[in-house]
Biotite code that builds the C-alpha atoms (Angstrom):
import biotite.structure as struc

atoms = struc.array([
    struc.Atom([15.046, -34.159, 23.194], chain_id="A", res_id=1, res_name="UNK", atom_name="CA", element="C"),
    struc.Atom([15.671, -36.929, 20.757], chain_id="A", res_id=2, res_name="UNK", atom_name="CA", element="C"),
    struc.Atom([18.545, -35.818, 18.543], chain_id="A", res_id=3, res_name="UNK", atom_name="CA", element="C"),
    struc.Atom([18.504, -39.031, 16.445], chain_id="A", res_id=4, res_name="UNK", atom_name="CA", element="C"),
    struc.Atom([14.960, -38.247, 15.311], chain_id="A", res_id=5, res_name="UNK", atom_name="CA", element="C"),
    struc.Atom([16.016, -34.691, 14.285], chain_id="A", res_id=6, res_name="UNK", atom_name="CA", element="C"),
    struc.Atom([19.044, -35.929, 12.378], chain_id="A", res_id=7, res_name="UNK", atom_name="CA", element="C"),
    struc.Atom([16.851, -38.527, 10.576], chain_id="A", res_id=8, res_name="UNK", atom_name="CA", element="C"),
    struc.Atom([14.266, -35.989, 9.469], chain_id="A", res_id=9, res_name="UNK", atom_name="CA", element="C"),
    struc.Atom([16.747, -33.157, 8.867], chain_id="A", res_id=10, res_name="UNK", atom_name="CA", element="C"),
    struc.Atom([16.775, -33.596, 5.009], chain_id="A", res_id=11, res_name="UNK", atom_name="CA", element="C"),
    struc.Atom([12.997, -33.378, 4.503], chain_id="A", res_id=12, res_name="UNK", atom_name="CA", element="C"),
    struc.Atom([12.731, -30.528, 7.128], chain_id="A", res_id=13, res_name="UNK", atom_name="CA", element="C"),
    struc.Atom([15.245, -28.567, 5.283], chain_id="A", res_id=14, res_name="UNK", atom_name="CA", element="C"),
    struc.Atom([13.488, -29.184, 2.022], chain_id="A", res_id=15, res_name="UNK", atom_name="CA", element="C"),
    struc.Atom([10.396, -28.030, 3.553], chain_id="A", res_id=16, res_name="UNK", atom_name="CA", element="C"),
    struc.Atom([11.978, -24.914, 4.865], chain_id="A", res_id=17, res_name="UNK", atom_name="CA", element="C"),
    struc.Atom([13.359, -24.240, 1.365], chain_id="A", res_id=18, res_name="UNK", atom_name="CA", element="C"),
    struc.Atom([9.876, -24.496, -0.124], chain_id="A", res_id=19, res_name="UNK", atom_name="CA", element="C"),
    struc.Atom([8.520, -22.161, 2.772], chain_id="A", res_id=20, res_name="UNK", atom_name="CA", element="C"),
    struc.Atom([11.083, -19.573, 1.778], chain_id="A", res_id=21, res_name="UNK", atom_name="CA", element="C"),
    struc.Atom([10.289, -19.990, -1.952], chain_id="A", res_id=22, res_name="UNK", atom_name="CA", element="C"),
    struc.Atom([6.548, -19.571, -1.295], chain_id="A", res_id=23, res_name="UNK", atom_name="CA", element="C"),
    struc.Atom([7.136, -16.489, 1.033], chain_id="A", res_id=24, res_name="UNK", atom_name="CA", element="C"),
    struc.Atom([9.625, -14.817, -1.416], chain_id="A", res_id=25, res_name="UNK", atom_name="CA", element="C"),
    struc.Atom([7.296, -15.351, -4.453], chain_id="A", res_id=26, res_name="UNK", atom_name="CA", element="C"),
    struc.Atom([4.226, -14.047, -2.545], chain_id="A", res_id=27, res_name="UNK", atom_name="CA", element="C"),
    struc.Atom([6.047, -11.145, -1.226], chain_id="A", res_id=28, res_name="UNK", atom_name="CA", element="C"),
    struc.Atom([7.724, -10.072, -4.432], chain_id="A", res_id=29, res_name="UNK", atom_name="CA", element="C"),
    struc.Atom([4.713, -10.608, -6.821], chain_id="A", res_id=30, res_name="UNK", atom_name="CA", element="C"),
    struc.Atom([2.100, -9.647, -4.233], chain_id="A", res_id=31, res_name="UNK", atom_name="CA", element="C"),
    struc.Atom([4.081, -6.325, -3.689], chain_id="A", res_id=32, res_name="UNK", atom_name="CA", element="C"),
    struc.Atom([4.451, -5.713, -7.378], chain_id="A", res_id=33, res_name="UNK", atom_name="CA", element="C"),
    struc.Atom([0.619, -6.395, -8.021], chain_id="A", res_id=34, res_name="UNK", atom_name="CA", element="C"),
    struc.Atom([-0.161, -4.164, -4.974], chain_id="A", res_id=35, res_name="UNK", atom_name="CA", element="C"),
    struc.Atom([1.872, -1.323, -6.401], chain_id="A", res_id=36, res_name="UNK", atom_name="CA", element="C"),
    struc.Atom([0.181, -1.588, -9.774], chain_id="A", res_id=37, res_name="UNK", atom_name="CA", element="C"),
    struc.Atom([-3.158, -1.571, -8.024], chain_id="A", res_id=38, res_name="UNK", atom_name="CA", element="C"),
    struc.Atom([-2.286, 1.495, -5.936], chain_id="A", res_id=39, res_name="UNK", atom_name="CA", element="C"),
    struc.Atom([-1.185, 3.477, -8.847], chain_id="A", res_id=40, res_name="UNK", atom_name="CA", element="C"),
    struc.Atom([-4.153, 2.369, -10.887], chain_id="A", res_id=41, res_name="UNK", atom_name="CA", element="C"),
    struc.Atom([-6.462, 3.529, -8.092], chain_id="A", res_id=42, res_name="UNK", atom_name="CA", element="C"),
    struc.Atom([-4.620, 6.836, -7.881], chain_id="A", res_id=43, res_name="UNK", atom_name="CA", element="C"),
    struc.Atom([-4.566, 7.569, -11.613], chain_id="A", res_id=44, res_name="UNK", atom_name="CA", element="C"),
    struc.Atom([-7.030, 5.231, -13.170], chain_id="A", res_id=45, res_name="UNK", atom_name="CA", element="C"),
    struc.Atom([-10.642, 6.126, -14.299], chain_id="A", res_id=46, res_name="UNK", atom_name="CA", element="C"),
    struc.Atom([-13.436, 5.922, -11.862], chain_id="A", res_id=47, res_name="UNK", atom_name="CA", element="C"),
    struc.Atom([-14.846, 2.467, -13.066], chain_id="A", res_id=48, res_name="UNK", atom_name="CA", element="C"),
    struc.Atom([-11.272, 1.069, -12.771], chain_id="A", res_id=49, res_name="UNK", atom_name="CA", element="C"),
    struc.Atom([-11.073, 2.289, -9.315], chain_id="A", res_id=50, res_name="UNK", atom_name="CA", element="C"),
    struc.Atom([-14.384, 0.781, -8.298], chain_id="A", res_id=51, res_name="UNK", atom_name="CA", element="C"),
    struc.Atom([-13.374, -2.528, -9.636], chain_id="A", res_id=52, res_name="UNK", atom_name="CA", element="C"),
    struc.Atom([-9.987, -2.476, -7.788], chain_id="A", res_id=53, res_name="UNK", atom_name="CA", element="C"),
    struc.Atom([-11.556, -1.310, -4.460], chain_id="A", res_id=54, res_name="UNK", atom_name="CA", element="C"),
    struc.Atom([-14.110, -4.190, -4.778], chain_id="A", res_id=55, res_name="UNK", atom_name="CA", element="C"),
    struc.Atom([-11.158, -6.625, -5.248], chain_id="A", res_id=56, res_name="UNK", atom_name="CA", element="C"),
    struc.Atom([-9.384, -5.162, -2.210], chain_id="A", res_id=57, res_name="UNK", atom_name="CA", element="C"),
    struc.Atom([-12.446, -5.553, -0.054], chain_id="A", res_id=58, res_name="UNK", atom_name="CA", element="C"),
    struc.Atom([-13.271, -9.043, -1.115], chain_id="A", res_id=59, res_name="UNK", atom_name="CA", element="C"),
    struc.Atom([-9.760, -10.351, -0.632], chain_id="A", res_id=60, res_name="UNK", atom_name="CA", element="C"),
    struc.Atom([-9.293, -8.663, 2.613], chain_id="A", res_id=61, res_name="UNK", atom_name="CA", element="C"),
    struc.Atom([-12.593, -9.701, 3.794], chain_id="A", res_id=62, res_name="UNK", atom_name="CA", element="C"),
    struc.Atom([-12.162, -13.408, 3.417], chain_id="A", res_id=63, res_name="UNK", atom_name="CA", element="C"),
    struc.Atom([-9.771, -15.877, 5.070], chain_id="A", res_id=64, res_name="UNK", atom_name="CA", element="C"),
    struc.Atom([-6.804, -17.001, 3.115], chain_id="A", res_id=65, res_name="UNK", atom_name="CA", element="C"),
    struc.Atom([-7.715, -20.603, 3.650], chain_id="A", res_id=66, res_name="UNK", atom_name="CA", element="C"),
    struc.Atom([-11.107, -20.032, 1.870], chain_id="A", res_id=67, res_name="UNK", atom_name="CA", element="C"),
    struc.Atom([-9.290, -18.230, -0.987], chain_id="A", res_id=68, res_name="UNK", atom_name="CA", element="C"),
    struc.Atom([-6.914, -21.226, -1.311], chain_id="A", res_id=69, res_name="UNK", atom_name="CA", element="C"),
    struc.Atom([-9.710, -23.799, -1.390], chain_id="A", res_id=70, res_name="UNK", atom_name="CA", element="C"),
    struc.Atom([-11.555, -21.756, -4.055], chain_id="A", res_id=71, res_name="UNK", atom_name="CA", element="C"),
    struc.Atom([-8.465, -21.447, -6.187], chain_id="A", res_id=72, res_name="UNK", atom_name="CA", element="C"),
    struc.Atom([-7.183, -25.138, -5.821], chain_id="A", res_id=73, res_name="UNK", atom_name="CA", element="C"),
    struc.Atom([-10.504, -26.926, -5.649], chain_id="A", res_id=74, res_name="UNK", atom_name="CA", element="C"),
    struc.Atom([-12.719, -24.688, -7.467], chain_id="A", res_id=75, res_name="UNK", atom_name="CA", element="C"),
    struc.Atom([-10.316, -23.620, -10.223], chain_id="A", res_id=76, res_name="UNK", atom_name="CA", element="C"),
    struc.Atom([-10.836, -26.784, -12.361], chain_id="A", res_id=77, res_name="UNK", atom_name="CA", element="C"),
    struc.Atom([-14.543, -26.023, -12.533], chain_id="A", res_id=78, res_name="UNK", atom_name="CA", element="C"),
    struc.Atom([-13.695, -22.873, -14.722], chain_id="A", res_id=79, res_name="UNK", atom_name="CA", element="C"),
    struc.Atom([-10.784, -24.637, -16.450], chain_id="A", res_id=80, res_name="UNK", atom_name="CA", element="C"),
    struc.Atom([-7.933, -23.453, -14.127], chain_id="A", res_id=81, res_name="UNK", atom_name="CA", element="C"),
    struc.Atom([-6.031, -26.460, -13.114], chain_id="A", res_id=82, res_name="UNK", atom_name="CA", element="C"),
    struc.Atom([-3.004, -25.888, -10.865], chain_id="A", res_id=83, res_name="UNK", atom_name="CA", element="C"),
    struc.Atom([-0.809, -28.248, -9.022], chain_id="A", res_id=84, res_name="UNK", atom_name="CA", element="C"),
    struc.Atom([-0.508, -27.577, -5.235], chain_id="A", res_id=85, res_name="UNK", atom_name="CA", element="C"),
    struc.Atom([2.657, -25.522, -5.181], chain_id="A", res_id=86, res_name="UNK", atom_name="CA", element="C"),
    struc.Atom([1.669, -23.167, -8.116], chain_id="A", res_id=87, res_name="UNK", atom_name="CA", element="C"),
    struc.Atom([-1.740, -22.817, -6.577], chain_id="A", res_id=88, res_name="UNK", atom_name="CA", element="C"),
    struc.Atom([-0.051, -21.804, -3.386], chain_id="A", res_id=89, res_name="UNK", atom_name="CA", element="C"),
    struc.Atom([2.262, -19.326, -4.959], chain_id="A", res_id=90, res_name="UNK", atom_name="CA", element="C"),
    struc.Atom([-0.640, -17.737, -6.836], chain_id="A", res_id=91, res_name="UNK", atom_name="CA", element="C"),
    struc.Atom([-2.805, -17.781, -3.699], chain_id="A", res_id=92, res_name="UNK", atom_name="CA", element="C"),
    struc.Atom([-0.199, -16.009, -1.623], chain_id="A", res_id=93, res_name="UNK", atom_name="CA", element="C"),
    struc.Atom([0.222, -13.459, -4.402], chain_id="A", res_id=94, res_name="UNK", atom_name="CA", element="C"),
    struc.Atom([-3.541, -12.649, -4.538], chain_id="A", res_id=95, res_name="UNK", atom_name="CA", element="C"),
    struc.Atom([-3.880, -12.652, -0.797], chain_id="A", res_id=96, res_name="UNK", atom_name="CA", element="C"),
    struc.Atom([-1.039, -10.272, -0.271], chain_id="A", res_id=97, res_name="UNK", atom_name="CA", element="C"),
    struc.Atom([-1.680, -7.801, -2.999], chain_id="A", res_id=98, res_name="UNK", atom_name="CA", element="C"),
    struc.Atom([-4.598, -5.869, -1.574], chain_id="A", res_id=99, res_name="UNK", atom_name="CA", element="C"),
    struc.Atom([-2.766, -5.316, 1.743], chain_id="A", res_id=100, res_name="UNK", atom_name="CA", element="C"),
    struc.Atom([0.361, -4.235, -0.208], chain_id="A", res_id=101, res_name="UNK", atom_name="CA", element="C"),
    struc.Atom([-1.819, -1.908, -2.202], chain_id="A", res_id=102, res_name="UNK", atom_name="CA", element="C"),
    struc.Atom([-3.219, -0.181, 0.858], chain_id="A", res_id=103, res_name="UNK", atom_name="CA", element="C"),
    struc.Atom([0.272, 0.124, 2.309], chain_id="A", res_id=104, res_name="UNK", atom_name="CA", element="C"),
    struc.Atom([1.507, 1.832, -0.747], chain_id="A", res_id=105, res_name="UNK", atom_name="CA", element="C"),
    struc.Atom([-1.604, 4.091, -0.854], chain_id="A", res_id=106, res_name="UNK", atom_name="CA", element="C"),
    struc.Atom([-0.888, 5.234, 2.690], chain_id="A", res_id=107, res_name="UNK", atom_name="CA", element="C"),
    struc.Atom([2.794, 5.825, 1.723], chain_id="A", res_id=108, res_name="UNK", atom_name="CA", element="C"),
    struc.Atom([1.768, 7.886, -1.179], chain_id="A", res_id=109, res_name="UNK", atom_name="CA", element="C"),
    struc.Atom([-0.697, 9.969, 0.751], chain_id="A", res_id=110, res_name="UNK", atom_name="CA", element="C"),
    struc.Atom([2.055, 10.749, 3.230], chain_id="A", res_id=111, res_name="UNK", atom_name="CA", element="C"),
    struc.Atom([4.063, 12.515, 0.563], chain_id="A", res_id=112, res_name="UNK", atom_name="CA", element="C"),
    struc.Atom([3.596, 16.327, 0.947], chain_id="A", res_id=113, res_name="UNK", atom_name="CA", element="C"),
    struc.Atom([1.427, 17.575, -1.986], chain_id="A", res_id=114, res_name="UNK", atom_name="CA", element="C"),
    struc.Atom([3.711, 20.475, -2.529], chain_id="A", res_id=115, res_name="UNK", atom_name="CA", element="C"),
    struc.Atom([6.419, 18.132, -3.784], chain_id="A", res_id=116, res_name="UNK", atom_name="CA", element="C"),
    struc.Atom([4.388, 17.085, -6.659], chain_id="A", res_id=117, res_name="UNK", atom_name="CA", element="C"),
    struc.Atom([2.930, 20.538, -7.304], chain_id="A", res_id=118, res_name="UNK", atom_name="CA", element="C"),
    struc.Atom([6.338, 22.057, -7.526], chain_id="A", res_id=119, res_name="UNK", atom_name="CA", element="C"),
    struc.Atom([7.408, 19.447, -9.928], chain_id="A", res_id=120, res_name="UNK", atom_name="CA", element="C"),
    struc.Atom([4.431, 20.059, -12.194], chain_id="A", res_id=121, res_name="UNK", atom_name="CA", element="C"),
    struc.Atom([5.061, 23.843, -11.888], chain_id="A", res_id=122, res_name="UNK", atom_name="CA", element="C"),
    struc.Atom([8.557, 23.350, -13.609], chain_id="A", res_id=123, res_name="UNK", atom_name="CA", element="C"),
    struc.Atom([7.070, 21.173, -16.303], chain_id="A", res_id=124, res_name="UNK", atom_name="CA", element="C"),
    struc.Atom([7.757, 17.624, -15.059], chain_id="A", res_id=125, res_name="UNK", atom_name="CA", element="C"),
    struc.Atom([5.660, 14.901, -16.659], chain_id="A", res_id=126, res_name="UNK", atom_name="CA", element="C"),
    struc.Atom([3.432, 12.850, -14.346], chain_id="A", res_id=127, res_name="UNK", atom_name="CA", element="C"),
    struc.Atom([5.422, 9.550, -14.951], chain_id="A", res_id=128, res_name="UNK", atom_name="CA", element="C"),
    struc.Atom([8.620, 11.339, -13.925], chain_id="A", res_id=129, res_name="UNK", atom_name="CA", element="C"),
    struc.Atom([6.856, 12.705, -10.869], chain_id="A", res_id=130, res_name="UNK", atom_name="CA", element="C"),
    struc.Atom([5.779, 9.141, -9.845], chain_id="A", res_id=131, res_name="UNK", atom_name="CA", element="C"),
    struc.Atom([9.289, 7.761, -10.518], chain_id="A", res_id=132, res_name="UNK", atom_name="CA", element="C"),
    struc.Atom([11.348, 10.454, -8.956], chain_id="A", res_id=133, res_name="UNK", atom_name="CA", element="C"),
    struc.Atom([9.073, 11.821, -6.168], chain_id="A", res_id=134, res_name="UNK", atom_name="CA", element="C"),
    struc.Atom([6.120, 9.670, -5.327], chain_id="A", res_id=135, res_name="UNK", atom_name="CA", element="C"),
    struc.Atom([7.741, 6.315, -5.199], chain_id="A", res_id=136, res_name="UNK", atom_name="CA", element="C"),
    struc.Atom([11.040, 7.223, -3.306], chain_id="A", res_id=137, res_name="UNK", atom_name="CA", element="C"),
    struc.Atom([9.324, 9.376, -0.710], chain_id="A", res_id=138, res_name="UNK", atom_name="CA", element="C"),
    struc.Atom([6.209, 7.126, -0.435], chain_id="A", res_id=139, res_name="UNK", atom_name="CA", element="C"),
    struc.Atom([8.489, 4.079, -0.061], chain_id="A", res_id=140, res_name="UNK", atom_name="CA", element="C"),
    struc.Atom([10.255, 5.549, 3.048], chain_id="A", res_id=141, res_name="UNK", atom_name="CA", element="C"),
    struc.Atom([6.882, 6.084, 4.718], chain_id="A", res_id=142, res_name="UNK", atom_name="CA", element="C"),
    struc.Atom([5.526, 2.584, 3.678], chain_id="A", res_id=143, res_name="UNK", atom_name="CA", element="C"),
    struc.Atom([8.699, 0.376, 4.310], chain_id="A", res_id=144, res_name="UNK", atom_name="CA", element="C"),
    struc.Atom([7.986, -0.490, 7.946], chain_id="A", res_id=145, res_name="UNK", atom_name="CA", element="C"),
    struc.Atom([4.488, -1.640, 7.081], chain_id="A", res_id=146, res_name="UNK", atom_name="CA", element="C"),
    struc.Atom([5.663, -3.471, 4.037], chain_id="A", res_id=147, res_name="UNK", atom_name="CA", element="C"),
    struc.Atom([8.304, -5.236, 6.107], chain_id="A", res_id=148, res_name="UNK", atom_name="CA", element="C"),
    struc.Atom([5.645, -6.034, 8.849], chain_id="A", res_id=149, res_name="UNK", atom_name="CA", element="C"),
    struc.Atom([3.276, -7.572, 6.216], chain_id="A", res_id=150, res_name="UNK", atom_name="CA", element="C"),
    struc.Atom([6.042, -9.582, 4.706], chain_id="A", res_id=151, res_name="UNK", atom_name="CA", element="C"),
    struc.Atom([6.579, -11.148, 8.079], chain_id="A", res_id=152, res_name="UNK", atom_name="CA", element="C"),
    struc.Atom([2.840, -11.939, 8.356], chain_id="A", res_id=153, res_name="UNK", atom_name="CA", element="C"),
    struc.Atom([3.146, -13.652, 4.983], chain_id="A", res_id=154, res_name="UNK", atom_name="CA", element="C"),
    struc.Atom([5.851, -16.026, 6.377], chain_id="A", res_id=155, res_name="UNK", atom_name="CA", element="C"),
    struc.Atom([3.313, -17.341, 8.880], chain_id="A", res_id=156, res_name="UNK", atom_name="CA", element="C"),
    struc.Atom([0.514, -17.660, 6.277], chain_id="A", res_id=157, res_name="UNK", atom_name="CA", element="C"),
    struc.Atom([2.675, -20.122, 4.236], chain_id="A", res_id=158, res_name="UNK", atom_name="CA", element="C"),
    struc.Atom([1.908, -22.794, 6.823], chain_id="A", res_id=159, res_name="UNK", atom_name="CA", element="C"),
    struc.Atom([-1.643, -22.833, 5.370], chain_id="A", res_id=160, res_name="UNK", atom_name="CA", element="C"),
    struc.Atom([-0.390, -24.252, 2.187], chain_id="A", res_id=161, res_name="UNK", atom_name="CA", element="C"),
    struc.Atom([0.022, -27.521, 3.942], chain_id="A", res_id=162, res_name="UNK", atom_name="CA", element="C"),
    struc.Atom([-3.785, -28.160, 3.616], chain_id="A", res_id=163, res_name="UNK", atom_name="CA", element="C"),
    struc.Atom([-3.413, -28.502, -0.093], chain_id="A", res_id=164, res_name="UNK", atom_name="CA", element="C"),
    struc.Atom([-0.420, -30.761, 0.291], chain_id="A", res_id=165, res_name="UNK", atom_name="CA", element="C"),
    struc.Atom([2.295, -28.140, -0.563], chain_id="A", res_id=166, res_name="UNK", atom_name="CA", element="C"),
    struc.Atom([5.346, -29.912, 1.017], chain_id="A", res_id=167, res_name="UNK", atom_name="CA", element="C"),
    struc.Atom([6.534, -26.803, 2.938], chain_id="A", res_id=168, res_name="UNK", atom_name="CA", element="C"),
    struc.Atom([7.823, -26.844, 6.418], chain_id="A", res_id=169, res_name="UNK", atom_name="CA", element="C"),
    struc.Atom([4.404, -27.266, 8.371], chain_id="A", res_id=170, res_name="UNK", atom_name="CA", element="C"),
    struc.Atom([3.650, -30.270, 6.042], chain_id="A", res_id=171, res_name="UNK", atom_name="CA", element="C"),
    struc.Atom([7.025, -31.952, 6.771], chain_id="A", res_id=172, res_name="UNK", atom_name="CA", element="C"),
    struc.Atom([6.727, -31.133, 10.535], chain_id="A", res_id=173, res_name="UNK", atom_name="CA", element="C"),
    struc.Atom([3.204, -32.883, 10.599], chain_id="A", res_id=174, res_name="UNK", atom_name="CA", element="C"),
    struc.Atom([4.767, -35.809, 8.705], chain_id="A", res_id=175, res_name="UNK", atom_name="CA", element="C"),
    struc.Atom([7.472, -36.035, 11.227], chain_id="A", res_id=176, res_name="UNK", atom_name="CA", element="C"),
    struc.Atom([4.961, -35.835, 14.260], chain_id="A", res_id=177, res_name="UNK", atom_name="CA", element="C"),
    struc.Atom([2.703, -38.466, 12.635], chain_id="A", res_id=178, res_name="UNK", atom_name="CA", element="C"),
    struc.Atom([5.497, -40.961, 12.017], chain_id="A", res_id=179, res_name="UNK", atom_name="CA", element="C"),
    struc.Atom([7.519, -40.632, 15.243], chain_id="A", res_id=180, res_name="UNK", atom_name="CA", element="C"),
    struc.Atom([4.991, -39.209, 17.786], chain_id="A", res_id=181, res_name="UNK", atom_name="CA", element="C"),
    struc.Atom([7.732, -36.737, 18.736], chain_id="A", res_id=182, res_name="UNK", atom_name="CA", element="C"),
    struc.Atom([5.665, -33.624, 18.977], chain_id="A", res_id=183, res_name="UNK", atom_name="CA", element="C"),
    struc.Atom([8.023, -31.562, 21.039], chain_id="A", res_id=184, res_name="UNK", atom_name="CA", element="C"),
    struc.Atom([10.940, -31.871, 18.619], chain_id="A", res_id=185, res_name="UNK", atom_name="CA", element="C"),
    struc.Atom([8.756, -31.176, 15.592], chain_id="A", res_id=186, res_name="UNK", atom_name="CA", element="C"),
    struc.Atom([7.125, -28.098, 16.924], chain_id="A", res_id=187, res_name="UNK", atom_name="CA", element="C"),
    struc.Atom([10.389, -26.774, 18.249], chain_id="A", res_id=188, res_name="UNK", atom_name="CA", element="C"),
    struc.Atom([12.076, -27.048, 14.770], chain_id="A", res_id=189, res_name="UNK", atom_name="CA", element="C"),
    struc.Atom([8.901, -25.168, 13.339], chain_id="A", res_id=190, res_name="UNK", atom_name="CA", element="C"),
    struc.Atom([9.234, -22.452, 15.808], chain_id="A", res_id=191, res_name="UNK", atom_name="CA", element="C"),
    struc.Atom([13.131, -22.010, 15.466], chain_id="A", res_id=192, res_name="UNK", atom_name="CA", element="C"),
    struc.Atom([12.959, -21.929, 11.681], chain_id="A", res_id=193, res_name="UNK", atom_name="CA", element="C"),
    struc.Atom([10.227, -19.407, 11.509], chain_id="A", res_id=194, res_name="UNK", atom_name="CA", element="C"),
    struc.Atom([11.927, -17.273, 14.256], chain_id="A", res_id=195, res_name="UNK", atom_name="CA", element="C"),
    struc.Atom([15.123, -17.227, 12.220], chain_id="A", res_id=196, res_name="UNK", atom_name="CA", element="C"),
    struc.Atom([13.231, -16.290, 9.028], chain_id="A", res_id=197, res_name="UNK", atom_name="CA", element="C"),
    struc.Atom([11.411, -13.471, 10.779], chain_id="A", res_id=198, res_name="UNK", atom_name="CA", element="C"),
    struc.Atom([14.618, -12.168, 12.406], chain_id="A", res_id=199, res_name="UNK", atom_name="CA", element="C"),
    struc.Atom([16.368, -12.109, 9.080], chain_id="A", res_id=200, res_name="UNK", atom_name="CA", element="C"),
    struc.Atom([13.408, -10.193, 7.301], chain_id="A", res_id=201, res_name="UNK", atom_name="CA", element="C"),
    struc.Atom([13.307, -7.687, 10.190], chain_id="A", res_id=202, res_name="UNK", atom_name="CA", element="C"),
    struc.Atom([17.089, -7.048, 10.123], chain_id="A", res_id=203, res_name="UNK", atom_name="CA", element="C"),
    struc.Atom([17.118, -6.737, 6.349], chain_id="A", res_id=204, res_name="UNK", atom_name="CA", element="C"),
    struc.Atom([14.068, -4.323, 6.589], chain_id="A", res_id=205, res_name="UNK", atom_name="CA", element="C"),
    struc.Atom([15.883, -2.035, 9.064], chain_id="A", res_id=206, res_name="UNK", atom_name="CA", element="C"),
    struc.Atom([19.038, -1.970, 7.003], chain_id="A", res_id=207, res_name="UNK", atom_name="CA", element="C"),
    struc.Atom([17.086, -1.202, 3.884], chain_id="A", res_id=208, res_name="UNK", atom_name="CA", element="C"),
    struc.Atom([15.211, 1.648, 5.582], chain_id="A", res_id=209, res_name="UNK", atom_name="CA", element="C"),
    struc.Atom([18.607, 3.120, 6.783], chain_id="A", res_id=210, res_name="UNK", atom_name="CA", element="C"),
    struc.Atom([20.125, 2.984, 3.371], chain_id="A", res_id=211, res_name="UNK", atom_name="CA", element="C"),
    struc.Atom([17.050, 4.489, 1.602], chain_id="A", res_id=212, res_name="UNK", atom_name="CA", element="C"),
    struc.Atom([16.739, 7.301, 4.227], chain_id="A", res_id=213, res_name="UNK", atom_name="CA", element="C"),
    struc.Atom([20.554, 8.031, 3.846], chain_id="A", res_id=214, res_name="UNK", atom_name="CA", element="C"),
    struc.Atom([20.314, 8.056, 0.095], chain_id="A", res_id=215, res_name="UNK", atom_name="CA", element="C"),
    struc.Atom([17.404, 10.460, 0.065], chain_id="A", res_id=216, res_name="UNK", atom_name="CA", element="C"),
    struc.Atom([19.201, 12.785, 2.552], chain_id="A", res_id=217, res_name="UNK", atom_name="CA", element="C"),
    struc.Atom([22.288, 12.823, 0.284], chain_id="A", res_id=218, res_name="UNK", atom_name="CA", element="C"),
    struc.Atom([20.274, 13.834, -2.795], chain_id="A", res_id=219, res_name="UNK", atom_name="CA", element="C"),
    struc.Atom([20.482, 17.400, -3.831], chain_id="A", res_id=220, res_name="UNK", atom_name="CA", element="C"),
    struc.Atom([17.951, 19.716, -2.143], chain_id="A", res_id=221, res_name="UNK", atom_name="CA", element="C"),
    struc.Atom([17.782, 17.252, 0.900], chain_id="A", res_id=222, res_name="UNK", atom_name="CA", element="C"),
    struc.Atom([21.020, 18.170, 2.698], chain_id="A", res_id=223, res_name="UNK", atom_name="CA", element="C"),
])
């Protein structure tokens, strides 16, 4: 193990890791938000809207992320969409993640007992209030483990951004390997950084699940 090489490349590796975290966080937050919108639109939208959204889900889930990224980055200029590497990567991760998050939310909503919403309608509660106060909180509890799991999957998809020259961790590790021929150190750094990020996400997800469950049990009618 050559510690001098690691110290020499530490600044660019840390910058790459920072961009990896940025890409993961952006793709997760905005992919989850878009997925939630898609899921609600499929649930409450008109039939043509549901057909279009289902087609979007099937197309994105049925094609590799690398292909989607190439189409967005290299094919975008053909239709007037010109994005630099990092913005293209962020948009690509958002698009890639959104249908998976939409399906996770859908399964979470389906797990909510129908009687909960029926009882709310019986007492005159409006549909937006039912979504906000019943469907979202209870559906989130069921969907949270899958949401966390797919967020972890997105961390690993960030390495694909290196193919369009996004200077994330994989890109910097490849640069280090090419310049020094120290493949063991480079890949060890890559593995350790991703292991740490995945552990952080997993622990955060478990804590969030515990807090949400406790909050729901403390609400009136759940004691």
